[in-house]
ZAMIDO-719654 format. One record per atom (N, C-alpha, C): residue number from 1; chain; residue in three letters; x, y, z; atom name. Coordinates in steps of 0.1 Angstrom, whole numbers, plus 2048, in hexadecimal, padded with zeros to 3 digits. Layout:
  num  cadena  residuo   c1   c2   c3  atomo
  NUM       A      ALA    X    Y    Z     CA
...
***
This chain:
  num  cadena  residuo   c1   c2   c3  atomo
    1       A      MET  6EB  A87  D96      N
    1       A      MET  6F0  A94  D9B     CA
    1       A      MET  6FE  A93  D9F      C
    2       A      SER  702  A87  DA5      N
    2       A      SER  710  A85  DA9     CA
    2       A      SER  719  A86  D9D      C
    3       A      ALA  715  A82  D91      N
    3       A      ALA  71D  A83  D85     CA
    3       A      ALA  71F  A91  D82      C
    4       A      VAL  715  A9A  D83      N
    4       A      VAL  717  AA8  D80     CA
    4       A      VAL  720  AAF  D89      C
    5       A      PHE  71F  AAC  D96      N
    5       A      PHE  728  AB2  DA0     CA
    5       A      PHE  737  AAD  D9E      C
    6       A      LYS  738  AA1  D9A      N
    6       A      LYS  746  A9B  D97     CA
    6       A      LYS  74C  AA3  D8B      C
    7       A      LEU  743  AA5  D81      N
    7       A      LEU  748  AAC  D75     CA
    7       A      LEU  74C  ABB  D78      C
    8       A      ALA  744  AC1  D80      N
    8       A      ALA  747  ACF  D84     CA
    8       A      ALA  754  ACF  D8C      C
    9       A      LYS  756  AC6  D95      N
    9       A      LYS  762  AC6  D9D     CA
    9       A      LYS  76E  AC3  D95      C
   10       A      PHE  76D  ABB  D8A      N
   10       A      PHE  778  AB8  D82     CA
   10       A      PHE  77C  AC4  D79      C
   11       A      CYS  772  ACB  D75      N
   11       A      CYS  775  AD7  D6C     CA
   11       A      CYS  77B  AE2  D75      C
   12       A      ARG  777  AE3  D81      N
   12       A      ARG  77D  AED  D8A     CA
   12       A      ARG  78C  AEA  D8D      C
   13       A      ASN  78F  ADD  D8E      N
   13       A      ASN  79D  ADA  D91     CA
   13       A      ASN  7A5  ADC  D84      C
   14       A      VAL  7A0  AD9  D79      N
   14       A      VAL  7A8  ADB  D6D     CA
   14       A      VAL  7A9  AE9  D68      C
   15       A      GLY  79F  AF1  D6B      N
   15       A      GLY  79F  AFF  D67     CA
   15       A      GLY  796  B02  D5B      C
   16       A      LEU  78E  AFA  D58      N
   16       A      LEU  785  AFC  D4C     CA
   16       A      LEU  77A  B06  D4F      C
   17       A      VAL  776  B06  D5B      N
   17       A      VAL  76A  B0F  D5E     CA
   17       A      VAL  76F  B1D  D5D      C
   18       A      SER  77B  B20  D62      N
   18       A      SER  77F  B2E  D61     CA
   18       A      SER  781  B33  D52      C
   19       A      ASN  786  B29  D4A      N
   19       A      ASN  788  B2D  D3C     CA
   19       A      ASN  77B  B2F  D35      C
   20       A      ILE  771  B27  D37      N
   20       A      ILE  763  B28  D31     CA
   20       A      ILE  75D  B35  D36      C
   21       A      ALA  75F  B38  D43      N
   21       A      ALA  759  B45  D48     CA
   21       A      ALA  760  B51  D42      C
   22       A      LYS  76D  B50  D40      N
   22       A      LYS  774  B5B  D3A     CA
   22       A      LYS  76F  B5D  D2B      C
   23       A      ARG  76E  B52  D24      N
   23       A      ARG  769  B53  D16     CA
   23       A      ARG  75B  B5A  D15      C
   24       A      THR  753  B55  D1E      N
   24       A      THR  745  B5B  D1E     CA
   24       A      THR  745  B6A  D21      C
   25       A      LEU  74D  B6D  D2B      N
   25       A      LEU  74E  B7B  D2F     CA
   25       A      LEU  754  B84  D24      C
   26       A      SER  75F  B7E  D1D      N
   26       A      SER  765  B86  D13     CA
   26       A      SER  75C  B88  D07      C
   27       A      THR  754  B7E  D03      N
   27       A      THR  74B  B7F  CF8     CA
   27       A      THR  740  B89  CFB      C
   28       A      THR  73B  B89  D07      N
   28       A      THR  731  B93  D0B     CA
   28       A      THR  736  BA1  D0A      C
   29       A      GLN  743  BA2  D0F      N
   29       A      GLN  749  BB0  D10     CA
   29       A      GLN  74B  BB5  D01      C
   30       A      THR  751  BAC  CF9      N
   30       A      THR  754  BB0  CEB     CA
   30       A      THR  747  BB4  CE4      C
   31       A      SER  73C  BAC  CE6      N
   31       A      SER  730  BAF  CDF     CA
   31       A      SER  72A  BBC  CE4      C
   32       A      ILE  72D  BBF  CF0      N
   32       A      ILE  727  BCC  CF5     CA
   32       A      ILE  72F  BD8  CF1      C
   33       A      THR  73D  BD6  CF2      N
   33       A      THR  745  BE2  CF0     CA
   33       A      THR  749  BE4  CE1      C
   34       A      ARG  74C  BD9  CDA      N
   34       A      ARG  751  BDB  CCC     CA
   34       A      ARG  745  BDE  CC2      C
   35       A      ASN  749  BE4  CB7      N
   35       A      ASN  740  BE7  CAC     CA
   35       A      ASN  73F  BDA  CA3      C
   36       A      PRO  734  BD9  C9C      N
   36       A      PRO  733  BCD  C93     CA
   36       A      PRO  73D  BCE  C88      C
   37       A      PRO  742  BC3  C82      N
   37       A      PRO  74C  BC3  C78     CA
   37       A      PRO  747  BCA  C6B      C
   38       A      PRO  74F  BD1  C64      N
   38       A      PRO  74B  BD8  C58     CA
   38       A      PRO  747  BCE  C4D      C
   39       A      CYS  73D  BD2  C45      N
   39       A      CYS  738  BC9  C3A     CA
   39       A      CYS  742  BCB  C2E      C
   40       A      THR  747  BC0  C29      N
   40       A      THR  751  BC0  C1E     CA
   40       A      THR  74A  BBB  C11      C
   41       A      PHE  74D  BC1  C06      N
   41       A      PHE  747  BBE  BF9     CA
   41       A      PHE  752  BB7  BF0      C
   42       A      HIS  74E  BB2  BE6      N
   42       A      HIS  757  BAC  BDC     CA
   42       A      HIS  75F  BB7  BD6      C
   43       A      PRO  76C  BB4  BD3      N
   43       A      PRO  774  BBF  BCD     CA
   43       A      PRO  76F  BC4  BBF      C
   44       A      LEU  768  BBB  BB7      N
   44       A      LEU  763  BBF  BAA     CA
   44       A      LEU  757  BC9  BAC      C
   45       A      LEU  750  BC8  BB7      N
   45       A      LEU  745  BD1  BB9     CA
   45       A      LEU  74A  BDF  BBE      C
   46       A      GLN  756  BDF  BC3      N
   46       A      GLN  75C  BEC  BC7     CA
   46       A      GLN  763  BF3  BBC      C
   47       A      ASN  764  BED  BB0      N
   47       A      ASN  76A  BF3  BA4     CA
   47       A      ASN  760  BFC  B9E      C
   48       A      ASP  764  C09  B9B      N
   48       A      ASP  75B  C13  B95     CA
   48       A      ASP  758  C0F  B86      C
   49       A      TRP  761  C08  B7F      N
   49       A      TRP  75F  C05  B71     CA
   49       A      TRP  755  BFA  B70      C
   50       A      VAL  755  BF0  B79      N
   50       A      VAL  74B  BE5  B79     CA
   50       A      VAL  73E  BEA  B7E      C
   51       A      CYS  73E  BF0  B8A      N
   51       A      CYS  731  BF4  B90     CA
   51       A      CYS  733  C03  B94      C
   52       A      PRO  72F  C0C  B8A      N
   52       A      PRO  731  C1A  B8D     CA
   52       A      PRO  727  C1F  B97      C
   53       A      LYS  72C  C28  B9F      N
   53       A      LYS  724  C2E  BAA     CA
   53       A      LYS  71B  C39  BA4      C
   54       A      PRO  70F  C3A  BA9      N
   54       A      PRO  707  C45  BA4     CA
   54       A      PRO  70C  C53  BA8      C
   55       A      ASP  70A  C5D  B9F      N
   55       A      ASP  70F  C6A  BA3     CA
   55       A      ASP  707  C70  BAE      C
   56       A      PRO  70D  C78  BB6      N
   56       A      PRO  705  C7E  BC1     CA
   56       A      PRO  6FB  C87  BBC      C
   57       A      VAL  6F0  C87  BC3      N
   57       A      VAL  6E4  C90  BBF     CA
   57       A      VAL  6E7  C9E  BC2      C
   58       A      LYS  6E7  CA7  BB8      N
   58       A      LYS  6E9  CB5  BBB     CA
   58       A      LYS  6DC  CBC  BB9      C
   59       A      LEU  6D9  CC4  BC2      N
   59       A      LEU  6CD  CCC  BC2     CA
   59       A      LEU  6CE  CD8  BB8      C
   60       A      PRO  6C4  CDB  BB0      N
   60       A      PRO  6C5  CE6  BA6     CA
   60       A      PRO  6C7  CF3  BAD      C
   61       A      ILE  6CF  CFB  BA7      N
   61       A      ILE  6D2  D09  BAC     CA
   61       A      ILE  6C9  D13  BA4      C
   62       A      ARG  6C1  D1A  BAB      N
   62       A      ARG  6B8  D24  BA5     CA
   62       A      ARG  6BF  D31  BA5      C
   63       A      ILE  6C1  D36  B99      N
   63       A      ILE  6C8  D43  B98     CA
   63       A      ILE  6BE  D4D  B92      C
   64       A      THR  6BB  D57  B98      N
   64       A      THR  6B1  D61  B94     CA
   64       A      THR  6B9  D6E  B90      C
   65       A      PRO  6BC  D70  B83      N
   65       A      PRO  6C4  D7C  B7F     CA
   65       A      PRO  6BC  D88  B81      C
   66       A      GLU  6C3  D92  B85      N
   66       A      GLU  6BC  D9F  B87     CA
   66       A      GLU  6BB  DA6  B79      C
   67       A      ILE  6AF  DAC  B77      N
   67       A      ILE  6AC  DB4  B6B     CA
   67       A      ILE  6AE  DC2  B6E      C
   68       A      LYS  6B8  DC8  B67      N
   68       A      LYS  6BB  DD6  B69     CA
   68       A      LYS  6B9  DDD  B5C      C
   69       A      SER  6B5  DE9  B5D      N
   69       A      SER  6B3  DF2  B52     CA
   69       A      SER  6C0  DF7  B4D      C
   70       A      PRO  6C1  DFB  B40      N
   70       A      PRO  6CE  E00  B3B     CA
   70       A      PRO  6D2  E0C  B42      C
   71       A      HIS  6DF  E0D  B44      N
   71       A      HIS  6E6  E19  B4B     CA
   71       A      HIS  6E1  E1B  B59      C
   72       A      ASP  6DB  E11  B5F      N
   72       A      ASP  6D7  E12  B6D     CA
   72       A      ASP  6CC  E1C  B6F      C
   73       A      ILE  6C3  E1D  B65      N
   73       A      ILE  6B8  E28  B66     CA
   73       A      ILE  6AC  E21  B6C      C
   74       A      LEU  6A7  E27  B76      N
   74       A      LEU  69C  E22  B7E     CA
   74       A      LEU  690  E2B  B7A      C
   75       A      TRP  686  E25  B74      N
   75       A      TRP  67A  E2C  B70     CA
   75       A      TRP  66E  E26  B76      C
   76       A      ILE  666  E2E  B7D      N
   76       A      ILE  65A  E29  B84     CA
   76       A      ILE  64E  E30  B7D      C
   77       A      PRO  645  E28  B77      N
   77       A      PRO  639  E2F  B70     CA
   77       A      PRO  631  E37  B7A      C
   78       A      PRO  62C  E42  B75      N
   78       A      PRO  623  E4A  B7E     CA
   78       A      PRO  617  E43  B82      C
   79       A      LEU  613  E46  B8E      N
   79       A      LEU  606  E40  B93     CA
   79       A      LEU  5FA  E48  B90      C
   80       A      THR  5FC  E54  B8C      N
   80       A      THR  5F0  E5D  B89     CA
   80       A      THR  5ED  E5C  B7A      C
   81       A      GLU  5E0  E5D  B77      N
   81       A      GLU  5DC  E5C  B69     CA
   81       A      GLU  5DE  E6A  B62      C
   82       A      PRO  5DF  E6A  B55      N
   82       A      PRO  5E1  E77  B4F     CA
   82       A      PRO  5D4  E80  B50      C
   83       A      PRO  5D6  E8D  B4F      N
   83       A      PRO  5C9  E95  B51     CA
   83       A      PRO  5C0  E94  B44      C
   84       A      THR  5B3  E94  B47      N
   84       A      THR  5A9  E92  B3C     CA
   84       A      THR  5A1  E9F  B3B      C
   85       A      ASP  5A7  EAA  B3F      N
   85       A      ASP  59F  EB7  B3E     CA
   85       A      ASP  5A1  EBE  B30      C
   86       A      ARG  5AA  EB9  B28      N
   86       A      ARG  5AC  EBF  B1B     CA
   86       A      ARG  5A1  EBC  B12      C
   87       A      GLU  59E  EC5  B09      N
   87       A      GLU  593  EC3  AFF     CA
   87       A      GLU  598  EBA  AF3      C
   88       A      MET  590  EB1  AF0      N
   88       A      MET  593  EA7  AE5     CA
   88       A      MET  58E  EAD  AD8      C
   89       A      ILE  597  EAD  ACE      N
   89       A      ILE  594  EB3  AC1     CA
   89       A      ILE  592  EA8  AB7      C
   90       A      ASP  587  EA8  AB0      N
   90       A      ASP  584  E9D  AA6     CA
   90       A      ASP  58C  E9F  A9A      C
   91       A      PRO  590  E94  A93      N
   91       A      PRO  598  E95  A87     CA
   91       A      PRO  590  E9C  A7C      C
   92       A      ILE  598  EA1  A72      N
   92       A      ILE  591  EA8  A67     CA
   92       A      ILE  58B  E9E  A5E      C
   93       A      SER  57E  EA1  A5A      N
   93       A      SER  576  E97  A52     CA
   93       A      SER  578  E99  A43      C
   94       A      ILE  582  EA0  A3F      N
   94       A      ILE  585  EA1  A31     CA
   94       A      ILE  58B  E95  A2B      C
   95       A      ASN  586  E8F  A20      N
   95       A      ASN  58B  E83  A1A     CA
   95       A      ASN  597  E87  A11      C
   96       A      GLU  5A3  E85  A17      N
   96       A      GLU  5AF  E88  A0F     CA
   96       A      GLU  5B7  E7C  A0D      C
   97       A      GLU  5B0  E70  A0A      N
   97       A      GLU  5B8  E64  A08     CA
   97       A      GLU  5BD  E64  9FA      C
   98       A      ARG  5CA  E62  9F9      N
   98       A      ARG  5D1  E61  9EC     CA
   98       A      ARG  5D5  E53  9E9      C
   99       A      LYS  5D3  E50  9DC      N
   99       A      LYS  5D6  E42  9D8     CA
   99       A      LYS  5E4  E43  9D2      C
  100       A      GLU  5EE  E3D  9D8      N
  100       A      GLU  5FB  E3D  9D3     CA
  100       A      GLU  5FD  E31  9CA      C
  101       A      ALA  604  E33  9BF      N
  101       A      ALA  608  E28  9B6     CA
  101       A      ALA  5FB  E21  9B1      C
  102       A      VAL  5F2  E29  9AB      N
  102       A      VAL  5E6  E24  9A6     CA
  102       A      VAL  5E8  E1A  99B      C
  103       A      ARG  5F2  E1D  992      N
  103       A      ARG  5F4  E14  987     CA
  103       A      ARG  5F9  E06  98C      C
  104       A      LEU  601  E06  997      N
  104       A      LEU  606  DFA  99C     CA
  104       A      LEU  5FA  DF2  9A2      C
  105       A      ILE  5F0  DF9  9A8      N
  105       A      ILE  5E5  DF2  9AD     CA
  105       A      ILE  5DD  DEB  9A2      C
  106       A      VAL  5DC  DF2  997      N
  106       A      VAL  5D4  DEC  98B     CA
  106       A      VAL  5DC  DE0  986      C
  107       A      ILE  5E9  DE1  985      N
  107       A      ILE  5F1  DD6  980     CA
  107       A      ILE  5F0  DCA  98A      C
  108       A      ARG  5F0  DCD  997      N
  108       A      ARG  5EF  DC2  9A1     CA
  108       A      ARG  5E1  DBB  99F      C
  109       A      ARG  5D7  DC3  99D      N
  109       A      ARG  5CA  DBD  99C     CA
  109       A      ARG  5C9  DB3  98F      C
  110       A      LYS  5CF  DB8  984      N
  110       A      LYS  5D0  DB0  978     CA
  110       A      LYS  5D7  DA3  97B      C
  111       A      LYS  5E3  DA4  982      N
  111       A      LYS  5EB  D98  985     CA
  111       A      LYS  5E3  D8F  98E      C
  112       A      MET  5DC  D94  998      N
  112       A      MET  5D5  D8C  9A1     CA
  112       A      MET  5CA  D85  99A      C
  113       A      LYS  5C3  D8C  991      N
  113       A      LYS  5B8  D85  989     CA
  113       A      LYS  5BE  D79  981      C
  114       A      LYS  5CA  D7C  97A      N
  114       A      LYS  5D0  D72  973     CA
  114       A      LYS  5D4  D66  97B      C
  115       A      HIS  5DA  D69  987      N
  115       A      HIS  5DE  D5F  991     CA
  115       A      HIS  5D2  D56  995      C
  116       A      LYS  5C7  D5D  999      N
  116       A      LYS  5BB  D56  99D     CA
  116       A      LYS  5B5  D4D  992      C
  117       A      LEU  5B6  D53  985      N
  117       A      LEU  5B1  D4B  97A     CA
  117       A      LEU  5BA  D3E  978      C
  118       A      LYS  5C7  D3F  97A      N
  118       A      LYS  5D0  D34  979     CA
  118       A      LYS  5CC  D29  983      C
  119       A      LYS  5CA  D2E  990      N
  119       A      LYS  5C6  D25  99A     CA
  119       A      LYS  5B9  D1E  998      C
  120       A      LEU  5AF  D26  992      N
  120       A      LEU  5A2  D20  98F     CA
  120       A      LEU  5A4  D15  984      C
  121       A      ARG  5AC  D18  97A      N
  121       A      ARG  5AE  D0F  96F     CA
  121       A      ARG  5B5  D02  974      C
  122       A      LYS  5BE  D04  97D      N
  122       A      LYS  5C5  CF8  983     CA
  122       A      LYS  5BC  CF0  98B      C
  123       A      LYS  5B3  CF7  992      N
  123       A      LYS  5A9  CF0  99B     CA
  123       A      LYS  59F  CE8  993      C
  124       A      LEU  59A  CEF  988      N
  124       A      LEU  58F  CE9  980     CA
  124       A      LEU  594  CE1  974      C
  125       A      LYS  5A1  CDE  974      N
  125       A      LYS  5A7  CD7  968     CA
  125       A      LYS  5A0  CCA  965      C
  126       A      TYR  59E  CC1  96E      N
  126       A      TYR  598  CB4  96B     CA
  126       A      TYR  589  CB5  969      C
  127       A      GLU  583  CBE  970      N
  127       A      GLU  574  CC0  96E     CA
  127       A      GLU  571  CC5  960      C
  128       A      ARG  579  CCF  95C      N
  128       A      ARG  577  CD4  94E     CA
  128       A      ARG  57B  CC9  944      C
  129       A      ALA  585  CC1  947      N
  129       A      ALA  588  CB6  93D     CA
  129       A      ALA  57D  CAC  93C      C
  130       A      LYS  576  CA9  947      N
  130       A      LYS  56A  CA0  946     CA
  130       A      LYS  55F  CA6  93E      C
  131       A      VAL  55D  CB4  940      N
  131       A      VAL  552  CBA  938     CA
  131       A      VAL  556  CBA  929      C
  132       A      ARG  563  CBD  926      N
  132       A      ARG  567  CBC  918     CA
  132       A      ARG  566  CAE  912      C
  133       A      GLN  569  CA4  91A      N
  133       A      GLN  568  C97  915     CA
  133       A      GLN  559  C93  912      C
  134       A      ARG  550  C97  91B      N
  134       A      ARG  542  C94  919     CA
  134       A      ARG  53D  C9B  90C      C
  135       A      ARG  541  CA8  90A      N
  135       A      ARG  53D  CAF  8FE     CA
  135       A      ARG  542  CA8  8F2      C
  136       A      GLU  54F  CA4  8F2      N
  136       A      GLU  554  C9D  8E6     CA
  136       A      GLU  54D  C8F  8E3      C
  137       A      LEU  54A  C88  8EE      N
  137       A      LEU  543  C7C  8ED     CA
  137       A      LEU  535  C7E  8E7      C
  138       A      LYS  52E  C89  8EB      N
  138       A      LYS  521  C8C  8E6     CA
  138       A      LYS  522  C8F  8D7      C
  139       A      LYS  52C  C97  8D3      N
  139       A      LYS  52E  C9A  8C5     CA
  139       A      LYS  531  C8E  8BC      C
  140       A      GLU  539  C85  8C2      N
  140       A      GLU  53C  C79  8BB     CA
  140       A      GLU  530  C70  8B9      C
  141       A      LYS  527  C6F  8C4      N
  141       A      LYS  51B  C67  8C2     CA
  141       A      LYS  512  C6D  8B8      C
  142       A      GLU  510  C7A  8B8      N
  142       A      GLU  508  C80  8AD     CA
  142       A      GLU  50D  C7D  89F      C
  143       A      PHE  51A  C7F  89E      N
  143       A      PHE  520  C7C  891     CA
  143       A      PHE  51E  C6D  88C      C
  144       A      GLN  520  C64  896      N
  144       A      GLN  51E  C56  893     CA
  144       A      GLN  50F  C53  88F      C
  145       A      ALA  506  C5A  896      N
  145       A      ALA  4F8  C58  893     CA
  145       A      ALA  4F5  C5D  885      C
  146       A      ILE  4FB  C68  881      N
  146       A      ILE  4F9  C6D  873     CA
  146       A      ILE  4FE  C63  869      C
  147       A      LEU  50A  C5E  86C      N
  147       A      LEU  510  C54  862     CA
  147       A      LEU  508  C48  861      C
  148       A      ILE  502  C43  86D      N
  148       A      ILE  4FA  C37  86C     CA
  148       A      ILE  4ED  C39  864      C
  149       A      ALA  4E8  C46  866      N
  149       A      ALA  4DB  C49  85E     CA
  149       A      ALA  4DF  C49  84F      C
  150       A      GLN  4EA  C4F  84C      N
  150       A      GLN  4EE  C4F  83D     CA
  150       A      GLN  4F0  C41  838      C
  151       A      CYS  4F6  C39  840      N
  151       A      CYS  4F9  C2B  83C     CA
  151       A      CYS  4EB  C24  839      C
  152       A      LYS  4E2  C26  843      N
  152       A      LYS  4D5  C1F  841     CA
  152       A      LYS  4CE  C24  835      C
  153       A      GLU  4CF  C32  832      N
  153       A      GLU  4C8  C37  826     CA
  153       A      GLU  4CF  C32  81A      C
  154       A      ALA  4DC  C30  81A      N
  154       A      ALA  4E3  C2B  80E     CA
  154       A      ALA  4DF  C1C  80C      C
  155       A      GLU  4DE  C15  817      N
  155       A      GLU  4DA  C06  815     CA
  155       A      GLU  4CB  C05  810      C
  156       A      ALA  4C3  C0F  814      N
  156       A      ALA  4B5  C0E  810     CA
  156       A      ALA  4B3  C14  802      C
  157       A      PHE  4BD  C1A  7FB      N
  157       A      PHE  4BC  C20  7EE     CA
  157       A      PHE  4B9  C15  7E3      C
  158       A      SER  4B0  C18  7DB      N
  158       A      SER  4AD  C0F  7CF     CA
  158       A      SER  4AE  C17  7C2      C
  159       A      ALA  4B6  C12  7B9      N
  159       A      ALA  4B9  C19  7AD     CA
  159       A      ALA  4AC  C19  7A4      C
  160       A      GLU  4A5  C0D  7A4      N
  160       A      GLU  499  C0C  79B     CA
  160       A      GLU  48F  C16  79F      C
  161       A      LYS  48C  C17  7AC      N
  161       A      LYS  482  C20  7B1     CA
  161       A      LYS  486  C2F  7AE      C
  162       A      TYR  493  C32  7AF      N
  162       A      TYR  498  C3F  7AD     CA
  162       A      TYR  495  C43  79E      C
  163       A      VAL  499  C3A  795      N
  163       A      VAL  497  C3C  787     CA
  163       A      VAL  488  C3E  783      C
  164       A      ALA  480  C35  789      N
  164       A      ALA  471  C36  787     CA
  164       A      ALA  46C  C43  78C      C
  165       A      ASP  470  C48  797      N
  165       A      ASP  46B  C55  79C     CA
  165       A      ASP  46F  C61  793      C
  166       A      LYS  47B  C60  78E      N
  166       A      LYS  480  C6B  785     CA
  166       A      LYS  478  C6B  778      C
  167       A      LEU  476  C5F  772      N
  167       A      LEU  46E  C5E  766     CA
  167       A      LEU  460  C63  767      C
  168       A      LYS  45A  C5F  773      N
  168       A      LYS  44C  C64  776     CA
  168       A      LYS  44B  C73  777      C
  169       A      ALA  456  C79  77D      N
  169       A      ALA  456  C87  77E     CA
  169       A      ALA  457  C8E  771      C
  170       A      TYR  45F  C88  768      N
  170       A      TYR  461  C8E  75B     CA
  170       A      TYR  454  C8D  752      C
  171       A      THR  44D  C81  753      N
  171       A      THR  442  C7F  74A     CA
  171       A      THR  435  C85  74F      C
  172       A      GLU  434  C89  75C      N
  172       A      GLU  428  C8F  761     CA
  172       A      GLU  427  C9E  75C      C
  173       A      LYS  41A  CA2  75B      N
  173       A      LYS  418  CB0  757     CA
  173       A      LYS  41C  CBA  762      C
  174       A      PRO  423  CC4  75F      N
  174       A      PRO  428  CCD  76A     CA
  174       A      PRO  41C  CD4  770      C
  175       A      PRO  41C  CD8  77C      N
  175       A      PRO  411  CDF  782     CA
  175       A      PRO  410  CED  77D      C
  176       A      VAL  403  CF3  77E      N
  176       A      VAL  401  D00  779     CA
  176       A      VAL  407  D0A  783      C
  177       A      PRO  40E  D14  77F      N
  177       A      PRO  413  D1E  788     CA
  177       A      PRO  407  D25  790      C
  178       A      PHE  40B  D2A  79C      N
  178       A      PHE  401  D30  7A4     CA
  178       A      PHE  3FB  D3D  79E      C
  179       A      HIS  403  D45  797      N
  179       A      HIS  3FE  D51  792     CA
  179       A      HIS  3F5  D4F  786      C
  180       A      LEU  3F3  D43  781      N
  180       A      LEU  3EA  D40  776     CA
  180       A      LEU  3DE  D39  77B      C
  181       A      THR  3DC  D36  788      N
  181       A      THR  3D1  D2F  78D     CA
  181       A      THR  3C5  D39  78F      C
  182       A      ASP  3B9  D33  790      N
  182       A      ASP  3AD  D3B  793     CA
  182       A      ASP  3AD  D41  7A1      C
  183       A      GLU  3B4  D3A  7AA      N
  183       A      GLU  3B5  D3F  7B8     CA
  183       A      GLU  3BC  D4C  7B9      C
  184       A      TYR  3C7  D4D  7B1      N
  184       A      TYR  3CF  D59  7B1     CA
  184       A      TYR  3C7  D64  7AA      C
  185       A      LYS  3BF  D61  7A0      N
  185       A      LYS  3B7  D6C  79A     CA
  185       A      LYS  3AD  D71  7A3      C
  186       A      GLU  3A7  D68  7AB      N
  186       A      GLU  39D  D6C  7B5     CA
  186       A      GLU  3A3  D75  7C0      C
  187       A      LEU  3AF  D72  7C4      N
  187       A      LEU  3B6  D7B  7CE     CA
  187       A      LEU  3B9  D89  7C8      C
  188       A      LEU  3BC  D89  7BB      N
  188       A      LEU  3BF  D96  7B5     CA
  188       A      LEU  3B2  D9E  7B4      C
  189       A      ARG  3A7  D98  7B1      N
  189       A      ARG  39A  D9F  7B1     CA
  189       A      ARG  396  DA5  7BE      C
  190       A      LEU  398  D9D  7C9      N
  190       A      LEU  394  DA2  7D6     CA
  190       A      LEU  39D  DAE  7DA      C
  191       A      LYS  3A9  DAD  7D6      N
  191       A      LYS  3B2  DB8  7D9     CA
  191       A      LYS  3AE  DC5  7D2      C
  192       A      ASP  3AA  DC4  7C5      N
  192       A      ASP  3A5  DD0  7BE     CA
  192       A      ASP  398  DD5  7C4      C
  193       A      LEU  390  DCC  7C9      N
  193       A      LEU  384  DD1  7D0     CA
  193       A      LEU  387  DD9  7DD      C
  194       A      ARG  391  DD5  7E4      N
  194       A      ARG  395  DDD  7F0     CA
  194       A      ARG  39B  DEA  7ED      C
  195       A      LEU  3A3  DEB  7E2      N
  195       A      LEU  3A9  DF7  7DE     CA
  195       A      LEU  3A0  E01  7D7      C
  196       A      ASN  398  DFC  7CE      N
  196       A      ASN  38F  E04  7C6     CA
  196       A      ASN  381  E04  7CC      C
  197       A      VAL  37D  E0E  7D2      N
  197       A      VAL  370  E0F  7D8     CA
  197       A      VAL  365  E10  7CE      C
  198       A      ASN  367  E18  7C3      N
  198       A      ASN  35D  E1B  7B9     CA
  198       A      ASN  35D  E10  7AE      C
  199       A      PHE  361  E04  7B2      N
  199       A      PHE  361  DF9  7A9     CA
  199       A      PHE  352  DF4  7A7      C
  200       A      TYR  34F  DF1  79A      N
  200       A      TYR  341  DEC  797     CA
  200       A      TYR  342  DE1  78C      C
  201       A      LYS  339  DD9  78D      N
  201       A      LYS  339  DCE  784     CA
  201       A      LYS  333  DD2  776      C
  202       A      LYS  339  DCD  76C      N
  202       A      LYS  334  DD0  75E     CA
  202       A      LYS  32A  DC6  75A      C
***
């Protein structure tokens, strides 16, 4: 404790205590009375080209234009309904419909038919080509079948047999004609019996 008192006494004699007290008082006063120092930024950050500032926000302005009638005419529709006391007259029931440009209508129908036919042919082009191809293939197959049959008949042809058949036909006795046979005579007799009722046997 004696050392502390000695140090305090020495400081009082030298004048250090008053200076320390003044400093403490001055710092407290400045901290109370003065504003804090302003915040400083780097000069590059303050340049608008390097770090551009955002544009200030502007609220939209709503403009409602007035709608005016031409020549400043003010018209208010009537609130009352029109009178319904009048008698309603039915239209005339006479059929007086006239056909204008009848020939043009006929020409238009013909052209429309032709146009529809063109569209149908264009639509069914490939389907009809398939049908035509099937028909031609069928004809070709039938023609080939006939040719194959003729080739087989030609391969099976025998000249010896053909000559023998012809000689046999020439050497054989020709058959009796029908009008000279007994059967034909009997038919004629029966026909005469039917026609001649007074027929009698001799």
